[in-house]
A tleap script that builds the chain and sets N, CA, C and O, in Angstrom:
source leaprc.protein.ff14SB
mol = sequence {
  NMET TYR ILE ASN LYS GLN ASP TYR ASN HIE
  LEU ARG ASN VAL ILE GLY SER LEU MET ILE
  LYS GLN PHE LYS GLY LYS ASP LYS GLN ASP
  GLN TYR ARG ALA VAL ILE ASP MET ILE PHE
  GLU GLN PHE PRO PRO PHE THR LYS LYS GLY
  GLY LYS THR CTHR
}
set mol.1.N position { 70.463 46.369 100.131 }
set mol.1.CA position { 70.752 45.386 101.147 }
set mol.1.C position { 71.519 46.072 102.268 }
set mol.1.O position { 72.445 46.844 102.019 }
set mol.2.N position { 71.135 45.791 103.471 }
set mol.2.CA position { 71.808 46.345 104.629 }
set mol.2.C position { 72.349 45.206 105.479 }
set mol.2.O position { 71.691 44.181 105.659 }
set mol.3.N position { 73.563 45.400 106.002 }
set mol.3.CA position { 74.129 44.404 106.901 }
set mol.3.C position { 74.583 45.115 108.171 }
set mol.3.O position { 74.894 46.306 108.149 }
set mol.4.N position { 74.618 44.383 109.261 }
set mol.4.CA position { 75.063 45.003 110.503 }
set mol.4.C position { 76.590 45.026 110.547 }
set mol.4.O position { 77.262 44.387 109.738 }
set mol.5.N position { 77.116 45.776 111.508 }
set mol.5.CA position { 78.561 45.964 111.590 }
set mol.5.C position { 79.301 44.648 111.813 }
set mol.5.O position { 80.384 44.451 111.261 }
set mol.6.N position { 78.735 43.749 112.610 }
set mol.6.CA position { 79.390 42.461 112.863 }
set mol.6.C position { 79.514 41.664 111.566 }
set mol.6.O position { 80.571 41.098 111.287 }
set mol.7.N position { 78.449 41.615 110.776 }
set mol.7.CA position { 78.496 40.895 109.501 }
set mol.7.C position { 79.450 41.575 108.524 }
set mol.7.O position { 80.155 40.901 107.772 }
set mol.8.N position { 79.476 42.905 108.532 }
set mol.8.CA position { 80.384 43.660 107.672 }
set mol.8.C position { 81.833 43.318 108.010 }
set mol.8.O position { 82.640 43.067 107.115 }
set mol.9.N position { 82.162 43.307 109.302 }
set mol.9.CA position { 83.526 42.985 109.718 }
set mol.9.C position { 83.890 41.552 109.347 }
set mol.9.O position { 85.020 41.277 108.944 }
set mol.10.N position { 82.932 40.644 109.484 }
set mol.10.CA position { 83.179 39.249 109.096 }
set mol.10.C position { 83.453 39.170 107.593 }
set mol.10.O position { 84.385 38.487 107.168 }
set mol.11.N position { 82.658 39.855 106.802 }
set mol.11.CA position { 82.858 39.871 105.352 }
set mol.11.C position { 84.237 40.419 105.017 }
set mol.11.O position { 84.937 39.866 104.169 }
set mol.12.N position { 84.630 41.502 105.675 }
set mol.12.CA position { 85.939 42.108 105.429 }
set mol.12.C position { 87.048 41.116 105.757 }
set mol.12.O position { 88.021 41.005 105.010 }
set mol.13.N position { 86.912 40.400 106.857 }
set mol.13.CA position { 87.934 39.424 107.243 }
set mol.13.C position { 88.009 38.258 106.267 }
set mol.13.O position { 89.101 37.797 105.935 }
set mol.14.N position { 86.868 37.782 105.808 }
set mol.14.CA position { 86.849 36.667 104.854 }
set mol.14.C position { 87.491 37.087 103.539 }
set mol.14.O position { 88.335 36.372 102.999 }
set mol.15.N position { 87.092 38.241 103.027 }
set mol.15.CA position { 87.666 38.715 101.765 }
set mol.15.C position { 89.162 38.943 101.921 }
set mol.15.O position { 89.947 38.582 101.044 }
set mol.16.N position { 89.548 39.540 103.035 }
set mol.16.CA position { 90.969 39.769 103.286 }
set mol.16.C position { 91.755 38.473 103.330 }
set mol.16.O position { 92.842 38.383 102.758 }
set mol.17.N position { 91.220 37.478 103.997 }
set mol.17.CA position { 91.903 36.183 104.084 }
set mol.17.C position { 92.041 35.536 102.718 }
set mol.17.O position { 93.084 34.965 102.398 }
set mol.18.N position { 90.998 35.624 101.917 }
set mol.18.CA position { 91.062 35.050 100.571 }
set mol.18.C position { 92.091 35.770 99.709 }
set mol.18.O position { 92.812 35.136 98.938 }
set mol.19.N position { 92.161 37.090 99.838 }
set mol.19.CA position { 93.140 37.852 99.062 }
set mol.19.C position { 94.558 37.506 99.496 }
set mol.19.O position { 95.446 37.347 98.658 }
set mol.20.N position { 94.774 37.390 100.801 }
set mol.20.CA position { 96.105 37.078 101.317 }
set mol.20.C position { 96.568 35.711 100.829 }
set mol.20.O position { 97.748 35.527 100.530 }
set mol.21.N position { 95.652 34.756 100.747 }
set mol.21.CA position { 96.012 33.407 100.303 }
set mol.21.C position { 96.514 33.402 98.864 }
set mol.21.O position { 97.212 32.472 98.459 }
set mol.22.N position { 96.172 34.418 98.094 }
set mol.22.CA position { 96.597 34.478 96.702 }
set mol.22.C position { 98.054 34.917 96.564 }
set mol.22.O position { 98.658 34.752 95.505 }
set mol.23.N position { 98.610 35.473 97.629 }
set mol.23.CA position { 99.975 35.982 97.581 }
set mol.23.C position { 100.939 34.988 98.200 }
set mol.23.O position { 100.616 34.307 99.173 }
set mol.24.N position { 102.127 34.917 97.619 }
set mol.24.CA position { 103.188 34.129 98.234 }
set mol.24.C position { 103.928 35.060 99.183 }
set mol.24.O position { 103.827 36.282 99.066 }
set mol.25.N position { 104.649 34.501 100.093 }
set mol.25.CA position { 105.382 35.329 101.050 }
set mol.25.C position { 104.504 35.669 102.233 }
set mol.25.O position { 104.171 36.830 102.473 }
set mol.26.N position { 104.140 34.650 102.958 }
set mol.26.CA position { 103.223 34.827 104.086 }
set mol.26.C position { 103.773 35.816 105.116 }
set mol.26.O position { 103.021 36.320 105.950 }
set mol.27.N position { 105.080 36.097 105.063 }
set mol.27.CA position { 105.659 37.040 106.014 }
set mol.27.C position { 105.182 38.467 105.760 }
set mol.27.O position { 105.426 39.356 106.576 }
set mol.28.N position { 104.513 38.689 104.648 }
set mol.28.CA position { 104.021 40.028 104.311 }
set mol.28.C position { 102.530 40.184 104.572 }
set mol.28.O position { 101.923 41.146 104.104 }
set mol.29.N position { 101.935 39.262 105.304 }
set mol.29.CA position { 100.496 39.321 105.545 }
set mol.29.C position { 100.073 40.619 106.207 }
set mol.29.O position { 99.002 41.140 105.898 }
set mol.30.N position { 100.889 41.159 107.115 }
set mol.30.CA position { 100.533 42.412 107.777 }
set mol.30.C position { 100.432 43.550 106.767 }
set mol.30.O position { 99.562 44.412 106.889 }
set mol.31.N position { 101.309 43.556 105.776 }
set mol.31.CA position { 101.251 44.591 104.740 }
set mol.31.C position { 99.986 44.430 103.905 }
set mol.31.O position { 99.315 45.417 103.602 }
set mol.32.N position { 99.658 43.210 103.536 }
set mol.32.CA position { 98.446 42.967 102.758 }
set mol.32.C position { 97.212 43.361 103.556 }
set mol.32.O position { 96.284 43.966 103.019 }
set mol.33.N position { 97.204 43.016 104.843 }
set mol.33.CA position { 96.058 43.341 105.702 }
set mol.33.C position { 95.889 44.857 105.799 }
set mol.33.O position { 94.761 45.351 105.800 }
set mol.34.N position { 96.987 45.597 105.880 }
set mol.34.CA position { 96.912 47.060 105.958 }
set mol.34.C position { 96.278 47.632 104.691 }
set mol.34.O position { 95.470 48.559 104.763 }
set mol.35.N position { 96.639 47.085 103.541 }
set mol.35.CA position { 96.049 47.549 102.282 }
set mol.35.C position { 94.561 47.211 102.239 }
set mol.35.O position { 93.748 48.045 101.840 }
set mol.36.N position { 94.206 46.012 102.643 }
set mol.36.CA position { 92.800 45.594 102.655 }
set mol.36.C position { 91.995 46.499 103.578 }
set mol.36.O position { 90.886 46.909 103.235 }
set mol.37.N position { 92.545 46.812 104.748 }
set mol.37.CA position { 91.848 47.699 105.678 }
set mol.37.C position { 91.658 49.088 105.078 }
set mol.37.O position { 90.612 49.707 105.270 }
set mol.38.N position { 92.664 49.584 104.350 }
set mol.38.CA position { 92.524 50.900 103.711 }
set mol.38.C position { 91.414 50.879 102.666 }
set mol.38.O position { 90.659 51.843 102.537 }
set mol.39.N position { 91.315 49.788 101.925 }
set mol.39.CA position { 90.252 49.673 100.921 }
set mol.39.C position { 88.893 49.705 101.599 }
set mol.39.O position { 88.005 50.445 101.175 }
set mol.40.N position { 88.722 48.912 102.647 }
set mol.40.CA position { 87.423 48.834 103.307 }
set mol.40.C position { 87.069 50.110 104.055 }
set mol.40.O position { 85.888 50.368 104.287 }
set mol.41.N position { 88.053 50.917 104.440 }
set mol.41.CA position { 87.760 52.194 105.092 }
set mol.41.C position { 87.009 53.120 104.145 }
set mol.41.O position { 86.292 54.014 104.596 }
set mol.42.N position { 87.162 52.919 102.850 }
set mol.42.CA position { 86.471 53.740 101.858 }
set mol.42.C position { 85.004 53.356 101.713 }
set mol.42.O position { 84.219 54.105 101.132 }
set mol.43.N position { 84.634 52.199 102.238 }
set mol.43.CA position { 83.269 51.702 102.128 }
set mol.43.C position { 82.732 51.393 103.515 }
set mol.43.O position { 82.914 50.285 104.019 }
set mol.44.N position { 82.070 52.368 104.137 }
set mol.44.CA position { 81.551 52.123 105.486 }
set mol.44.C position { 80.500 51.021 105.465 }
set mol.44.O position { 79.940 50.711 104.414 }
set mol.45.N position { 80.235 50.431 106.628 }
set mol.45.CA position { 79.227 49.365 106.683 }
set mol.45.C position { 77.896 49.829 106.105 }
set mol.45.O position { 77.471 50.963 106.324 }
set mol.46.N position { 77.265 48.965 105.387 }
set mol.46.CA position { 75.980 49.277 104.773 }
set mol.46.C position { 74.873 49.078 105.794 }
set mol.46.O position { 74.066 48.155 105.690 }
set mol.47.N position { 74.852 49.958 106.780 }
set mol.47.CA position { 73.836 49.856 107.814 }
set mol.47.C position { 73.018 51.129 107.862 }
set mol.47.O position { 73.517 52.214 107.565 }
set mol.48.N position { 71.775 50.989 108.234 }
set mol.48.CA position { 70.944 52.154 108.477 }
set mol.48.C position { 71.295 52.697 109.847 }
set mol.48.O position { 71.932 52.009 110.646 }
set mol.49.N position { 70.892 53.904 110.120 }
set mol.49.CA position { 71.119 54.465 111.450 }
set mol.49.C position { 70.512 53.539 112.487 }
set mol.49.O position { 69.420 53.004 112.294 }
set mol.50.N position { 71.217 53.358 113.569 }
set mol.50.CA position { 70.738 52.471 114.618 }
set mol.50.C position { 71.165 51.032 114.403 }
set mol.50.O position { 70.890 50.179 115.246 }
set mol.51.N position { 71.832 50.741 113.291 }
set mol.51.CA position { 72.331 49.402 113.048 }
set mol.51.C position { 71.268 48.384 112.676 }
set mol.51.O position { 71.521 47.181 112.720 }
set mol.52.N position { 70.078 48.853 112.309 }
set mol.52.CA position { 69.020 47.910 111.932 }
set mol.52.C position { 69.340 47.299 110.581 }
set mol.52.O position { 69.900 47.954 109.702 }
set mol.53.N position { 68.984 46.061 110.431 }
set mol.53.CA position { 69.191 45.386 109.155 }
set mol.53.C position { 67.848 45.113 108.509 }
set mol.53.O position { 66.822 45.032 109.184 }
set mol.54.N position { 67.867 44.972 107.186 }
set mol.54.CA position { 66.630 44.636 106.469 }
set mol.54.C position { 66.848 43.401 105.650 }
set mol.54.O position { 65.932 42.944 104.967 }
savepdb mol mol.pdb
quit
């Protein structure tokens, strides 16, 4: 399955938001977001060259 970068970023934001909601202490959301971003940096968007989707 291939997704474009826009859909990948949307997925990352949705998953990140769901993970943040599981934690108490909303004042630490920036820290949680930084960890989520580090995780997603390990998994580049599943796109073919040229950004085509299938």
